Backbone as JSON, one array per atom type, in Angstrom:
{
  "sequence": "MVAKLVAKNRQQMFDKVSRRKKLDELEIRQHELLLAKEGLTTLDATPLHEARER",
  "N": [[4.81, 55.95, -12.92], [4.04, 53.98, -11.08], [2.51, 52.45, -12.77], [4.48, 51.41, -14.43], [5.83, 49.75, -12.63], [3.81, 47.93, -12.04], [3.42, 46.8, -14.57], [5.94, 45.67, -14.97], [5.98, 43.81, -12.88], [3.85, 42.2, -13.67], [4.9, 41.13, -16.04], [7.09, 39.72, -15.01], [5.78, 37.8, -13.44], [4.4, 36.45, -15.45], [6.57, 35.39, -16.89], [7.64, 33.74, -14.91], [5.55, 31.89, -14.47], [5.41, 30.79, -17.02], [7.93, 29.54, -17.23], [7.65, 27.64, -15.18], [5.52, 26.13, -16.15], [6.67, 25.02, -18.46], [8.66, 23.48, -17.26], [7.09, 21.66, -15.81], [5.8, 20.34, -17.93], [8.03, 19.17, -19.11], [8.83, 17.41, -17.06], [6.62, 15.69, -17.03], [6.8, 14.59, -19.59], [9.27, 13.31, -19.34], [8.6, 11.38, -17.43], [6.75, 9.9, -18.92], [8.47, 8.85, -20.85], [10.13, 7.23, -19.28], [8.25, 5.35, -18.45], [7.63, 4.26, -20.94], [9.99, 2.95, -21.54], [9.72, 0.74, -19.96], [7.68, -0.49, -21.19], [5.15, 0.43, -20.66], [2.24, 2.6, -20.36], [0.81, 5.83, -19.6], [-1.75, 5.24, -19.06], [-1.88, 2.71, -18.04], [-2.44, 0.7, -15.15], [-0.98, 1.45, -12.01], [1.11, -0.21, -9.55], [0.11, 0.65, -7.09], [-2.51, 1.44, -7.75], [-3.52, -1.04, -8.52], [-3.41, -2.41, -6.09], [-5.26, -0.98, -4.6], [-7.62, -1.68, -5.85], [-8.07, -4.24, -5.0]],
  "CA": [[5.81, 55.11, -12.29], [3.35, 52.81, -10.54], [2.11, 51.64, -13.92], [5.67, 50.68, -14.88], [6.07, 48.68, -11.66], [2.76, 46.92, -12.24], [3.72, 46.13, -15.84], [7.13, 44.85, -14.75], [5.56, 42.69, -12.03], [3.02, 41.33, -14.51], [5.8, 40.42, -16.95], [7.86, 38.77, -14.21], [4.88, 36.7, -13.08], [4.16, 35.7, -16.68], [7.78, 34.63, -17.15], [7.76, 32.7, -13.87], [4.54, 30.87, -14.75], [5.81, 30.12, -18.26], [9.03, 28.63, -16.92], [7.12, 26.54, -14.37], [4.71, 25.29, -17.04], [7.59, 24.26, -19.3], [9.29, 22.49, -16.4], [6.08, 20.63, -15.54], [5.63, 19.57, -19.16], [9.25, 18.38, -19.26], [8.77, 16.32, -16.09], [5.6, 14.74, -17.5], [7.38, 13.9, -20.75], [10.31, 12.42, -18.82], [7.9, 10.27, -16.8], [6.2, 9.08, -19.99], [9.58, 8.13, -21.47], [10.54, 6.17, -18.36], [7.23, 4.31, -18.55], [7.76, 3.62, -22.25], [11.12, 2.03, -21.44], [9.22, -0.48, -19.32], [6.57, -0.99, -21.99], [3.9, 0.88, -20.05], [1.75, 3.92, -20.72], [0.23, 6.53, -18.45], [-3.09, 4.69, -18.84], [-1.75, 1.44, -17.32], [-2.57, 0.81, -13.69], [0.25, 1.33, -11.23], [0.94, -1.18, -8.46], [-0.76, 1.25, -6.08], [-3.9, 1.34, -8.23], [-3.92, -2.44, -8.46], [-3.62, -2.76, -4.68], [-6.5, -0.35, -4.16], [-8.75, -2.39, -6.43], [-8.26, -5.51, -4.29]],
  "C": [[5.17, 53.84, -11.73], [2.94, 51.88, -11.67], [3.28, 50.82, -14.44], [5.97, 49.52, -13.94], [5.05, 47.55, -11.82], [3.04, 46.12, -13.51], [4.92, 45.2, -15.68], [6.78, 43.62, -13.92], [4.74, 41.69, -12.84], [3.9, 40.49, -15.44], [6.62, 39.37, -16.2], [7.01, 37.56, -13.82], [4.6, 35.82, -14.3], [5.36, 34.83, -17.0], [7.93, 33.47, -16.17], [6.78, 31.56, -14.14], [4.9, 30.09, -16.01], [6.93, 29.13, -18.01], [8.53, 27.41, -16.15], [6.31, 25.57, -15.23], [5.61, 24.43, -17.93], [8.28, 23.17, -18.5], [8.33, 21.35, -16.1], [5.89, 19.74, -16.76], [6.84, 18.67, -19.4], [9.25, 17.19, -18.3], [7.75, 15.26, -16.49], [6.15, 13.93, -18.65], [8.45, 12.91, -20.3], [9.67, 11.18, -18.18], [7.33, 9.33, -17.86], [7.3, 8.26, -20.67], [10.08, 7.0, -20.59], [9.53, 5.02, -18.38], [7.36, 3.55, -19.87], [8.92, 2.64, -22.27], [10.68, 0.69, -20.87], [8.05, -1.09, -20.08], [5.21, -0.61, -21.44], [3.48, 2.22, -20.64], [1.18, 4.58, -19.48], [-1.17, 6.0, -18.14], [-3.06, 3.35, -18.11], [-1.86, 1.68, -15.82], [-1.21, 0.64, -13.02], [0.04, 0.26, -10.16], [0.04, -0.64, -7.35], [-2.23, 1.16, -6.48], [-4.4, -0.1, -8.15], [-4.21, -2.87, -7.03], [-4.92, -2.16, -4.16], [-7.74, -1.1, -4.66], [-9.05, -3.69, -5.7], [-8.99, -5.35, -3.02]]
}
């Protein structure tokens, strides 16, 4: 019985992590698309980076 609970918990954690990873990837992709609309890439310096360099 304990083994079943452990297995169920392991599967639930795996599912939770998988969902979170997919959500993170989706948010990154969305950010990249918003940057592309402005003609930028993730490698371009942000205004914050530019201000730090000064």
